[in-house]
DOTI-558648 format. One line per 10 residues: number of its first residue (from 1); their letters; for each residue x, z, y of C-alpha. Coordinates in Angstrom, 2 decimals, padded with zeros to 5 digits. Example, Ala and Ser with C-alpha at 12.3 -4.5 7.8 and 13.67 -1.06 7.14 Angstrom:
2
1> AS> 012.30,007.80,-004.50 ~ 013.67,007.14,-001.06
! end
This chain:
371
1> MKGAIALEDG> 000.00,000.00,000.00 ~ 001.23,-000.88,003.47 ~ 002.24,001.74,005.98 ~ 003.57,001.68,009.53 ~ 004.80,003.77,012.41 ~ 003.91,002.59,015.92 ~ 005.68,003.88,019.03 ~ 004.21,004.28,022.50 ~ 006.65,001.71,023.90 ~ 005.12,-000.95,021.65
11> RVFEGESFGA> 007.73,-001.00,018.88 ~ 006.27,-001.06,015.36 ~ 008.11,-000.42,012.09 ~ 006.26,-001.44,008.93 ~ 006.89,-000.38,005.35 ~ 005.23,000.92,002.20 ~ 003.09,004.05,001.96 ~ 004.16,006.73,-000.56 ~ 002.13,009.64,000.75 ~ -001.44,010.34,001.79
21> IGKRAGEVVF> -003.76,007.69,003.23 ~ -004.65,008.27,006.86 ~ -003.32,008.30,010.41 ~ -001.49,011.03,012.34 ~ 000.00,011.24,015.82 ~ 003.19,013.08,016.79 ~ 006.54,012.78,018.47 ~ 008.91,010.64,016.40 ~ 012.34,012.23,015.85 ~ 015.23,011.88,013.40
31> NTSMTGYQEV> 017.05,014.32,011.13 ~ 020.63,013.65,009.98 ~ 020.70,016.00,006.96 ~ 021.83,014.49,003.65 ~ 019.83,017.01,001.61 ~ 017.05,019.51,002.26 ~ 014.07,017.21,002.77 ~ 011.67,019.79,001.33 ~ 012.96,022.43,003.75 ~ 012.55,019.92,006.59
41> LTDPSYKGQI> 008.99,019.10,005.57 ~ 007.97,022.77,005.44 ~ 009.83,023.97,008.55 ~ 007.11,025.07,011.05 ~ 009.37,023.97,013.92 ~ 008.45,020.37,013.00 ~ 004.78,020.87,013.84 ~ 003.72,018.03,016.12 ~ 006.52,015.71,014.97 ~ 006.95,012.67,012.74
51> VTMTYPLIGN> 010.34,013.03,011.05 ~ 012.64,010.14,010.21 ~ 015.40,010.90,007.71 ~ 018.64,009.03,008.46 ~ 020.02,009.56,004.93 ~ 018.85,006.43,003.08 ~ 017.68,007.84,-000.28 ~ 015.02,010.55,-000.27 ~ 013.19,012.12,-003.21 ~ 016.00,011.85,-005.76
61> YGVNPDDVES> 015.97,015.56,-006.69 ~ 012.18,016.00,-006.54 ~ 010.43,019.12,-005.27 ~ 010.08,022.70,-006.43 ~ 008.26,025.86,-005.29 ~ 011.45,027.61,-004.14 ~ 012.84,025.19,-001.55 ~ 010.11,025.77,001.02 ~ 010.25,027.40,004.44 ~ 006.52,028.09,004.81
71> GGPKVEGFVV> 003.26,027.77,002.90 ~ 003.38,023.97,002.96 ~ 004.49,020.89,004.94 ~ 004.12,021.16,008.71 ~ 005.32,017.69,009.78 ~ 002.80,015.18,011.10 ~ 004.42,012.36,009.13 ~ 007.53,011.37,007.18 ~ 009.62,008.17,007.39 ~ 012.41,007.13,004.98
81> REYCPYPSNW> 014.46,004.07,004.09 ~ 014.13,004.31,000.30 ~ 011.94,006.64,-001.73 ~ 013.07,007.64,-005.24 ~ 010.00,008.00,-007.50 ~ 011.96,009.27,-010.51 ~ 013.70,012.53,-009.57 ~ 016.45,014.04,-011.68 ~ 017.28,017.71,-011.15 ~ 017.12,020.84,-013.29
91> SSTGNLADYL> 014.90,022.64,-010.75 ~ 012.46,019.78,-010.10 ~ 008.81,020.46,-010.90 ~ 007.42,017.20,-009.53 ~ 008.04,014.17,-007.38 ~ 007.94,014.00,-003.60 ~ 005.11,011.46,-003.37 ~ 002.66,013.63,-005.31 ~ 003.68,016.62,-003.19 ~ 002.96,014.72,000.04
101> VKHGIVAVSE> -000.39,013.43,-001.24 ~ -001.39,016.94,-002.31 ~ -000.71,018.27,001.20 ~ -002.17,015.30,003.08 ~ 001.09,014.09,004.65 ~ 001.29,010.41,005.59 ~ 004.67,008.96,004.58 ~ 006.21,005.49,004.85 ~ 009.26,004.07,003.05 ~ 011.08,000.72,003.26
111> VDTRALTKHI> 011.52,001.28,007.00 ~ 014.76,000.28,008.73 ~ 015.53,003.89,009.62 ~ 018.90,002.93,011.08 ~ 017.19,000.68,013.63 ~ 014.52,003.30,014.32 ~ 017.12,006.03,014.84 ~ 019.20,003.86,017.16 ~ 016.06,003.08,019.15 ~ 015.21,006.79,019.49
121> RTAGAMRAVI> 018.79,007.55,020.61 ~ 018.53,004.84,023.26 ~ 014.95,005.27,024.45 ~ 014.48,008.95,023.54 ~ 012.03,010.75,021.28 ~ 008.53,009.53,022.08 ~ 004.90,009.65,021.06 ~ 004.02,007.72,017.92 ~ 001.37,007.23,015.25 ~ 002.07,006.91,011.52
131> AAGDYDLDGL> -000.57,005.30,009.31 ~ -001.27,004.24,005.74 ~ -004.32,002.30,004.54 ~ -006.57,000.33,006.88 ~ -005.18,000.09,010.40 ~ -004.66,-002.31,013.29 ~ -001.13,-002.42,014.72 ~ -002.27,-002.88,018.33 ~ -004.69,-000.01,017.82 ~ -001.91,002.23,016.53
141> VADARSSPGM> 000.18,001.57,019.65 ~ -002.82,002.42,021.82 ~ -003.39,005.60,019.83 ~ 000.25,006.58,020.32 ~ 000.00,006.09,024.08 ~ -003.12,008.27,024.27 ~ -001.77,011.07,022.05 ~ -000.57,014.38,023.52 ~ 003.12,014.79,024.33 ~ 005.33,017.80,023.70
151> VGRDLVKEVT> 006.00,019.05,027.23 ~ 003.87,022.07,028.15 ~ 002.05,022.07,024.81 ~ 001.48,025.27,022.83 ~ 002.21,024.49,019.19 ~ 003.17,028.07,018.32 ~ -000.49,029.06,018.03 ~ -000.88,026.49,015.23 ~ 001.85,027.92,013.00 ~ 002.04,031.68,013.68
161> CERTYTWRDG> 000.63,034.15,011.16 ~ -002.91,035.41,011.66 ~ -002.11,039.07,011.04 ~ 000.82,041.44,010.67 ~ 002.46,041.70,007.24 ~ 005.43,043.31,005.55 ~ 007.98,040.90,004.09 ~ 008.88,041.52,000.49 ~ 011.02,039.16,-001.55 ~ 011.50,041.03,-004.79
171> KKVGEDAPHV> 014.31,043.12,-003.30 ~ 013.79,046.84,-002.91 ~ 014.82,048.06,000.53 ~ 014.85,051.80,001.14 ~ 012.54,053.44,003.66 ~ 015.61,054.64,005.53 ~ 016.74,051.03,006.13 ~ 016.53,049.77,009.74 ~ 013.07,048.45,010.53 ~ 013.04,045.01,012.19
181> VVYDFGVKLN> 009.96,043.51,013.81 ~ 009.93,039.70,013.63 ~ 007.84,037.79,016.15 ~ 006.48,034.82,014.19 ~ 006.54,031.69,016.33 ~ 006.83,029.60,013.15 ~ 009.42,031.65,011.29 ~ 011.31,030.07,008.40 ~ 011.15,032.10,005.21 ~ 014.91,032.09,004.84
191> ILRCLAASGC> 015.26,034.05,008.08 ~ 013.18,036.79,006.49 ~ 015.22,036.56,003.29 ~ 018.48,036.88,005.24 ~ 017.21,039.92,007.16 ~ 016.21,041.61,003.90 ~ 019.52,040.68,002.29 ~ 021.38,042.33,005.20 ~ 019.55,045.58,004.44 ~ 016.58,045.57,006.83
201> RVSVFPAATG> 012.93,046.44,006.36 ~ 010.96,043.55,007.83 ~ 007.53,043.41,009.47 ~ 006.19,040.10,010.77 ~ 003.88,039.99,013.79 ~ 001.73,037.18,015.26 ~ 003.13,035.43,018.33 ~ 000.53,036.86,020.72 ~ 001.28,040.51,019.83 ~ 001.73,042.68,022.91
211> AAEVLRLDPA> 005.01,044.47,023.61 ~ 003.29,047.86,023.66 ~ 002.02,047.39,020.10 ~ 005.53,046.61,018.86 ~ 007.13,049.52,020.72 ~ 004.61,051.96,019.29 ~ 006.22,051.33,015.90 ~ 009.62,052.30,017.32 ~ 011.50,049.61,015.32 ~ 015.28,049.57,015.14
221> GILLSNGPGD> 015.30,046.01,016.45 ~ 013.30,042.88,017.24 ~ 013.91,039.29,016.12 ~ 012.38,036.35,017.97 ~ 011.98,033.52,015.48 ~ 012.23,029.77,015.57 ~ 009.14,027.69,016.26 ~ 007.87,024.31,017.47 ~ 007.52,022.68,020.84 ~ 008.13,023.53,024.47
231> PAGVPYVVDE> 009.09,027.16,025.21 ~ 007.47,026.77,028.64 ~ 004.18,026.10,026.82 ~ 003.90,029.74,025.68 ~ 004.09,031.79,028.92 ~ 002.08,034.60,027.29 ~ 004.99,035.12,024.89 ~ 007.61,035.10,027.66 ~ 005.66,037.79,029.53 ~ 005.73,040.11,026.49
241> VRKLLGKKPM> 009.38,039.39,025.70 ~ 010.26,040.34,029.29 ~ 008.61,043.74,028.73 ~ 010.82,044.29,025.66 ~ 014.14,043.60,027.38 ~ 016.43,046.60,027.17 ~ 014.02,048.59,025.01 ~ 015.39,047.58,021.59 ~ 018.23,045.43,020.22 ~ 017.02,041.83,020.15
251> FGICLGHQLL> 018.12,038.68,018.32 ~ 016.68,035.26,019.18 ~ 016.92,032.17,016.99 ~ 016.16,028.63,018.24 ~ 012.81,028.90,020.09 ~ 013.44,032.65,020.22 ~ 016.73,031.93,022.03 ~ 014.90,029.77,024.57 ~ 012.19,032.38,025.12 ~ 014.81,035.06,025.72
261> ALALGGKTYK> 016.48,032.83,028.30 ~ 013.15,032.31,030.09 ~ 012.50,036.05,030.05 ~ 015.95,036.58,031.60 ~ 015.10,034.23,034.46 ~ 016.52,031.00,033.06 ~ 014.95,027.57,032.65 ~ 014.62,025.08,029.81 ~ 014.45,021.29,029.68 ~ 013.65,018.57,027.16
271> LKFGHRGANH> 016.57,016.86,025.45 ~ 016.53,013.07,025.19 ~ 016.37,013.01,021.39 ~ 017.07,016.61,020.38 ~ 019.34,018.15,017.74 ~ 018.05,017.92,014.16 ~ 020.27,018.07,011.10 ~ 022.78,020.16,009.19 ~ 026.04,018.89,010.68 ~ 026.17,020.04,014.32
281> PVKELATGKI> 029.53,021.54,015.46 ~ 029.22,024.68,017.59 ~ 032.14,026.49,019.24 ~ 032.20,030.25,019.79 ~ 033.83,030.58,023.21 ~ 035.33,034.05,022.70 ~ 037.28,033.12,019.55 ~ 037.50,029.34,019.53 ~ 035.97,029.34,016.05 ~ 033.85,026.30,015.17
291> DITCQNHGFC> 030.84,026.54,012.87 ~ 029.02,023.56,011.41 ~ 025.38,024.43,011.93 ~ 021.82,023.55,010.98 ~ 019.65,022.67,013.99 ~ 016.11,021.65,014.84 ~ 015.07,021.63,018.48 ~ 013.99,019.23,021.19 ~ 014.36,021.59,024.17 ~ 017.40,023.39,025.52
301> VDIDSLDQRE> 018.35,026.20,027.92 ~ 019.71,025.05,031.30 ~ 023.15,026.66,031.59 ~ 023.13,026.57,035.40 ~ 019.82,028.45,035.53 ~ 021.27,031.62,033.99 ~ 022.71,034.43,036.08 ~ 026.18,034.65,034.57 ~ 026.79,037.99,036.25 ~ 024.33,039.36,033.67
311> VELTHINLND> 024.39,036.79,030.88 ~ 027.46,035.66,028.94 ~ 027.51,032.19,027.42 ~ 028.78,032.61,023.85 ~ 028.43,029.24,022.08 ~ 028.56,025.57,023.11 ~ 027.53,022.42,021.22 ~ 030.60,020.21,020.85 ~ 028.57,016.99,020.67 ~ 026.98,017.25,024.12
321> MTLEGLRHKT> 028.22,020.59,025.58 ~ 024.75,022.11,025.71 ~ 024.20,025.86,025.38 ~ 024.10,027.22,021.82 ~ 024.27,030.98,022.32 ~ 024.18,033.84,024.81 ~ 024.37,037.61,025.04 ~ 023.46,040.07,027.77 ~ 026.33,042.01,029.29 ~ 024.54,045.37,029.52
331> MTIMSVQYHP> 021.54,045.13,027.17 ~ 021.88,044.80,023.37 ~ 020.64,041.21,023.18 ~ 022.06,038.11,021.52 ~ 020.62,034.71,020.70 ~ 021.63,031.36,019.25 ~ 020.08,027.93,019.51 ~ 021.00,026.94,015.95 ~ 019.77,028.25,012.57 ~ 022.10,030.85,010.99
341> EASAGPHDAR> 019.83,031.08,007.93 ~ 020.94,027.49,007.21 ~ 018.14,026.28,005.00 ~ 019.08,023.64,004.16 ~ 022.56,023.45,005.59 ~ 026.03,025.01,005.76 ~ 026.36,028.80,005.62 ~ 029.00,029.08,008.34 ~ 026.79,031.18,010.63 ~ 025.14,033.52,008.09
351> HLFDRFRRML> 027.39,036.32,009.38 ~ 025.15,036.61,012.45 ~ 022.57,038.51,010.40 ~ 025.20,041.09,009.52 ~ 026.16,041.26,013.19 ~ 022.55,041.91,014.11 ~ 022.35,044.56,011.40 ~ 025.35,046.31,012.95 ~ 023.69,046.13,016.36 ~ 020.80,048.18,014.98
361> TNDQGRENGH> 023.01,051.10,013.99 ~ 025.79,050.74,016.59 ~ 028.35,050.33,013.79 ~ 030.24,047.80,015.92 ~ 030.93,050.18,018.81 ~ 030.96,048.32,022.11 ~ 030.31,044.89,020.57 ~ 026.85,045.21,022.19 ~ 025.30,042.15,020.64 ~ 028.30,039.90,021.15
371> A> 027.45,036.68,019.31
! end
């Protein structure tokens, strides 16, 4: 069955459908990871986006119930060069096509993903519509042009949990372990796993939870999770984060990093085509150490908007010199733009969870959240 992705600038890329029949709108982006397509599909930060994989062969190791980052796929659509219908892997419990059909995800293969990626790099990420089944190409372009964009849009409300819960992953953590409250803006499960593995008790709260409710629990620390879309589109979250500043040790990841920056008086802006993949080099300024990192974001913190008398820049992206990390000079706060839980991706930055754990008990002396 035929499938296609139509861009708002009139470009159309046709191929073959291997997912659900239907039509979905979203911002078209690309991911440069060689593996981890199931983690990409289920990452809540991809809500509102149609993901193009630059690696040419997708589906070759199938799917399984363990390599997921949420309850199911969150992407609006999926685009690949070649789909492998016959997976071969010891952990595979099924093929990717059946998985996408089951979850209603429109997917198209046999697309020139190299040409599509080069176009996105030149023209920027843009609105698009992906379709399979009966469709009119001119109509798809018109639909793309009338679809909502990403700027100012609140996508967090579509992926956050409905109620508070305690994270348990089969590991027994003592009641005397530090209690961490996680704000769920679209949290990846591996962030929760890494917190538990570092020795923390973990409670997960909906994005709209008030600061007073969190502080009543008197947690040892607060983690602001990753999530989709424009950080400026969730001002109600920024207001509550601002009330938490200086009250408890805080760690922000990806969207959480951006929200911390906004709460500290900074600004954010939309990147031309974003950072998405598992091969982004990041330099820690204090040590000169370089980590290869997993990333997924389309917005970034404006370095010049931060008051560097109060905020220290800790990490820089070596591809485009954008901000990748910060810490506060007097409050116990650190944040990074990349994903230290690295799922899927390199584990270079996993140590940040141990650093956060030390922040909770002051084991690191005057490190004070240095990231």
